[in-house]
N, C-alpha and C positions, 0 to 999 in steps of 0.2 A: 152486421152480426156475423159471428163465426163460432164454430164449435171449439171448445177449449182444446180437445184432442188434436184438432187440425193446426193449431198454432204452436204446438209443443215440439215441432220438428227441430232436431239438433239440441234441444234442451236436455241436459243430463239430470234426471230426477233420482233422488236417493230414497224418497218415500212418498207415497200417495195415499191420501185419506179422503174417500168420497169418489164421485163419478167425474170422469173427464169428458163425458158426453154432453155436459151442460153448454148452453148457448151463452156467449159473452158479447156484450155490446161495445165495450171499449177496454183499454188497458190504462191503468192509472198507477203512478208512483207517488202521488200526493193524496193522502187519505181525504183531504178536504174537497177533492174533486170527484170522489167516488159517489156513484148513485146506483140505483137498482140495475143489476146486470153487469156491473164492472168486475174485472179481475184486478185485484190489488197486488202489486209486487213490492215487497218490503225491501227497500234499499238502505244500506248503511252509508250515510254521507258524512262529510266533515262536520256539519252543524248538528245533524240529528240522525236518529236510527229509526227507519220505517217500521221496524218490528214493534216499537212502542205504540204504534197506531193501528195495529191489526184489529183490535176490538172495535175501534172507531169505524174502520172500513166495513166490518161486518154489520155494524149497526146502521151504516148508511146504505146497505143493500148489496155489498159485494157478494158474488156467487162463488168466487174462488180467490184463494190467497196463495201467493208464491213467496216462499220465505227460506232463509238459511237455517232458522231454528223454529221448530214446530212449537206453537203456543201450548201451554199446559192444559187450557180448556178449549175444546173445539165445538163450534156451534153446529147443530143439526142442519142438514141441507146445504152446507157450505163445503166446497172441495178445498182441501189443503195439500199443497205440493211443496216438498222440500227439495232444495237444490244447493249445491256447494257455492254457487256464485250468482246472486240475483242480478248483478249488473250485466253479466254475460247473458243470462237467461232472458231478461226483458228485451235485450237487443234482438235476439233470435225470434222471440214472440212477436215483437213489433213488426219485424220484416215480413213475417208470415201474415199477420193480421191485416197489414196494408197491401197485401197482394204482391209481395216481392218487387217493389218499384224499381230497385236498382238493376234488376235483370232486364228491364224494358227500355233503358236509356243508356247512353254512354256516360258513365260516371268516372270523373277524373279527380283524384285527391292530391292536394299539395301540402307537404309538410316541410319543416325546417324552422330555424329560430327567426330569421328575418326574410322578408320577401313573399311570405305566403299570400298576404292580401293582394299585393300588386300582381303577382302571377295569376291568381285565381280571377281577379277582376279583368286583367288583360285578356285572358282566355275567354271569359264571358263576352267581353266587348268584341273580340276578334270573331268568334263563331257567330255572334249576332250579325256582324257585318257581312259574314260569309253566307247569310241567309237562313240560318237555323234558329229555331226557338229554343232558348237556353235558360237554365236555372243557375243561380249563384248562391252559395252558402259561405258567408264570410264574416269577418269581425265587424266590418263597417255596416253591411246590410245583407239581407237575403233578397233575392230578386227572381221573379218569374216573368220572363219577357220584359215588358215595360213596367210591370207592377213591383213596387218596392215594399218589402216587409221588414220592419226594424229588427235588428239582431240583438239578442241579449247575451249570448255567449259566442265564442269563435265557432264552436260546433255545438248545436243543440243536444238535449238529452235524446236517448235512442227512440223514445216514443214520438216526441215532437219532430225529430229528424225524419223518421219514416213517414209520418203524416205529411210533412212538407214535401218529401220526394214523391209521394202519391199525388199530391196536389199538382206538382210540377208535371208529372206524367199526364194527369187528367187534362191539364191545360195545354198539352201539345209539345212539351219539351222533349227534344231528342238528345241533348247534351246537358250535363250538369257538372259544374266545376265547384269544388268544395275544399275549403281549408280544413286540415286535419291537425288539430293541436295535440300536443303530447298528453294533455289532460284527457282529451276525448279518446285517444288511443288507449290510454291506461285504464280509463273508466268504462271501456267497452261500448262507448256511444256509437262507434262505427262498426262494431262486430256484426257479422252476418251480411253486410253489404257486399255486393259484387262489383269490384272496381275494374273498369276497362284499362285504366292506367293510373300511375302515381308519379309524382315529381318530388325531388329533394333539392332544397335551395342551399342550405348551409346549416351548421350547428355551432352555436357559441353559448356562452355563459347565460343561462336564464332558468327561471322556474325551480331553482334549487330549494326554495321554501317548500315546494311540493315533492320534488323527486329526491331531495336530500343529497344525492351525489351526482356528479356529472356523468359517471359511467352508467348510472341507472337512467338518466335522461336520454343518453345515446341509445341504450338498450330498448327503451320504449319507442323511440322514433324508428329504430331499425325493425322492430316487430311488425310495423305497418307493412314494410316491404316483404318480410318473411312470410306473411300470410297471403300474398298476392297469388292468383292462379297462373298457370302456365300460359293461358290465353291473353294475359294482360301485358302491358309494357311498363317499364320502370326507367325514368330519366333522372340522372343524377349529375351533380356538379363535380367534375373531375378536379377542379382547382381547390375544393375544400378537402382538407386532409382526411376527412371521414366519408368523403363522397363514394369511394369504392367499398368501404366497410358496410355502408348502408345496404348495398346490393349483393353482398357476398353470399347470402343464403336464400336469395329470392328465386322463385320458380319462373318469374316473369322474364320477358325478353329485355335485356339490358342495353341502355344507351347512355352516353355521356355528353355533356356540353362543356365548353372550355374557352377561355381567352388565352390560356398559357401553354396548352399542350395539344397534341393531336386528339381529336374526338369526332364523333359522328356529326355533332353540331358545333362547328368551330366559329368563333368570332374574333375580330381584331378591331380595336378602337382606332379610328383614323383621326377623329376630332371630337373633343368633349368641351362644350361651351354652354352658356345659358340659353343659346338658341337650340340646343339639343345635341344628340349624338350622331356622328357619322361612323358607320361600322361596315366592315366586311363580314358578311354572314355566308359561310361556305362559298367564298370568292365573289359574292354579289354585294356591290356597294349600296348601302341604304342609309337614308337620313331619317332618324327617329326624333320625335318630339320630346321624348323622355331624356333626362339628364343624369349623368354620373355613371361610374363604373359599376356600381351595384345594380343599376337599371340595365346595364349591358347584359349582366348575368340573368336578370329577370326576363329580358327579351329573348335570350337564347333558350331559356327553359320553355317559354311559350312557343317559340318556333319549333323546338324539338317535339313538344307534345302534338302540335298541329301536323307535323310530318308523320308521327306515329299514328295519328288518326286518319291518315290517308289524304290530306288536303294538298292542293296544288301549291308548289313552292312560290311561284311568282305572285299568285293571288294573295297568299298569306303575307308576304313581305310588303306588298303594296298596302294592304289593310293595316298591318302592324305599324307602318311608318306614319299613319295618320292618328294613331291612338294616344290618348293621355292616360295617366295612371290612376290609382285609387285616391280618393279624397284623403287629405292629411298626410300624404306621402310625398315629400319634397314639393309641397304645394307653395308656390311663391307669388308674391304680389310686389309691385313697385309703387312707392309713394310719389306724390307730386314733387316732393323734394329729392327724388331719385335715390332714396334709400331702398334697398332690396330687403323684403321680409320673406322669410321661409318658415313654414310650419311643417313639422315632421313628427311622426309617431315614435321616433327613436326612443326606446325605453330600456335598452340593454347597452352595456359598454360597447359592444361591437357595432351595433346599429348607429350609435352616436358618433363613434369614430369614423364609420363609413360616410356619414352625412358631412361631418366637418372636414374630412379629407377631400371629399368631392368639392366642397365650397372653396377650400384652399386652392385646389387645382383650377377652379373657374375664375379666381381673382386675376384681374389684368395687371394690377400694380400693387399698391400698398393699402388697399381698402381694409378697414378694420372688420374683424368678425366678432360680433357681440352675441353671446349665447345665453339664453334663459333656459334653465333646466332644473328639474326636480326628480324625486324618486317616489314611487308609489308606496303607500303604507300597507301593512299586512302582507308584504311580499318579500322576496329574497333580499335580506339586508346586506349580504356580502358584496353585492354589486354597487352599493351606494358610493363608497370611496373610489371605486374604479371609475364610475361614471364621472364623478367630480374631477378626478385627476385628468381623464381624457378631455373633458370640456376645457380645463385650464391649459393643458398642453397644446391644444389645437385652436384656441381662441385668443383674441387680444384682450377681451374683457368678458367676465362671466358673472351672471347673477343666479345664485341658487335660490330656488323658491319652492313652494308646495306644488305637488302634482295632484294625486288623489290620496290624501293622507288616510282616508278610510277611518279606522278606529284608533290610529296612532296619533300622537302629538306631532304636528307638522314641524315644530321647532326642533324636536328631538331627531327627526329625519334629517334635517339640515345639519345638525351636529354630527350625525353619523357620516354624512357626506364629507364634512370638513376634516374628519379624523384621518390622520396619516398623509395629508397633502404635503407635497414637497414645498421647500421654502419659496421657490419661484412661483408655484401655483398660488400660494397664500397672498402674493402681491397682486394677483389678477382678479380676485373675486370679492363680491359683497353678497350678503344674504338678505333677502326680503321675503318674508313669509307670504304676504298677500300677492297672489299671482298676477292680478290686474296691475298692481302697483309695480311689480317687477318688470312686466312688459312695457309699461309706461316709462320706467327709468331707462330701460335698454334703448328705447327709441330716442329718448332725450340725450343719450350718450352718442348717438350716431350722427355722422356728417354725410354729405353727399357721396354716393357710391358705396357707403358702408353696408354691411350685410348683418341683419338681425335674424338669428335663428331662435325660434321658440320650439323647444323639443319636448317630447314625452307623451303628449295627449292627442296630437294629430286630429283625427276626424271626430273625436269625442265632443259632445255638446253639453257636457256637465262636469262638475267637480264634486267628487265624493268626499264629504267632510262629516265625520262622525256617523257614517252610515246613511247620510241624507245626500241625495244628488241635487246640487244647486246648478242652475243654468250657467254654463260657461263654455265659450267657443273661442279657442286661441286665435283663429284666423279673423273672426269678427272683432275681437278686442284689439288685435294688431292693426286692423283697418281703422278702427276708431281712433287709435293713438296717432296714426299717420294723418288722419283728418284734423285732429287737434293741432298737430305740428304745423300743418299747412294753412291754418287760419290766420 
C-alpha cells in the first residue's frame, strides 16, 4: 500500500479532482485487473484506448483514475488526475510505488537493432560467473538468478517492469541487464529508471511499421542516451556510422568499442571458424566459443561494460572465453550425415546479411548454403524484398516460407518478398508456405558438409497464424528432419 500523493513524484498534473491522500494498493493499466483500492491509469494503445474503460475501473473499485482527458461524469469518492502523457506518468508512478528498485541495483540497458539479446544474455552469464546474483530482462526470457520467467515483450510495460525489478532486488540481485527496445523507449516503459550504464550495438532498417521513418527510429534510440545521468557510463560501437551520434548529447561518460579504429575497447579478429573466434582484446589474445564478426562486436560491448563496472580484466576475459550465446542466435547442430544446421533469429535485412556473410567466411570449400527464410506479418513490409534479395545474393539455394504471418495472408507475404528480385535471384529460390515442409525440403537439398540456415524465429517456440500461437520450434523441427534423413 502507498499514499497516492507519495507516488506522484515527477508526474506533471494539469488538473486534480479529489484527494491525493488516499491509499492505493496497486497500479493497473488494464481495467479487467482493477479491484478495490487500485489506481487505474488510462493508456492510449495501438489496439484500444484505456479512457473507454474508466467507468468499468470505477465500478471495479478504483480509488483513483489517471487520464489525459477527464470524463464528463465523475464519481464521488474517486480521485481524478489529469496529465498530458499517461505513458510517462505511469512509469514514474510505478517506480515510486515499487520503492525505486533501479536505484538499489546496477542497472545496465542495451539498445540497438541487432545484438541486444546476445549482449544482455552474455552480461548476465558473465556477472553470474563472477559471483553476483543477477537479473535479466530480454526477448528470450526474464531471469532472476537461476529462476526463469517467460518473456512476452522485449521490455515489459512500466508497471510489470518495476514489479519485476523489485522482485529482483528482493531476491538479492545486485546487477540487472536489460534489453531496451525502441518501442519501450518511445512508450516510456523505461522512463524513471536510473541506469548505471547503457550500451549501443548498431542501427539498421527495422520497425518502420511503428516509427514510420528511419530518422525517427534513430531519434528514439538516441533519446535513451540523452536521458542518462552524468554518473552513468555509455558504451557505443565506433564502427557503426551512427555510433558517435548516439552519444553526442549524453551526460554519461562516453566509451567506444571497435574492430576497425582506435577505441577504449579495441578488438582484432585473428581467427574465425566453426570452432569459435580467436581475438586480440586490448592486446590480450583470447579464444571465444562464439562465432562470427557480429559476435566479436557483441563480446567487445560486454567486455567494455564489465570494465566500466569495475571488474578485473583477466577474470572477465577468462569467464567470457567459456560462455555460449543466447538461444536461437547462431545456434548450430550437426546431423549424423554431417550436414550443418544453423538456427538464427535474423529477422532484419542487416541481421540476415551478417549471418550469411559469417557462414560464407566459415566455409572451407564449396559447401552449399541453403537458406530458409520468411518475414513476419503485420510488420514493416519494406524490408521483405530486401531480405529476399540478401538471402538469394548470399546463398546457393533459398526457400521462402511463412514466419509469423499473424493476421496477414502468408502467401501474400511471400509475394511481397518475391517482388523486385533480380533475374539471378529468381533462379535460386522456391516458395513453400508451410514452414515445416520448407525446412524438410531444405534438408533434402543438402549434401554432406552443406549448411542449412533456418532464419527469422530463433528462440521462439510458436508460429503466430491468424492471431493463434501454434507450437513450432525451428531447432526441434531441424533436428527431426536430420533424424529422418539418417534413418
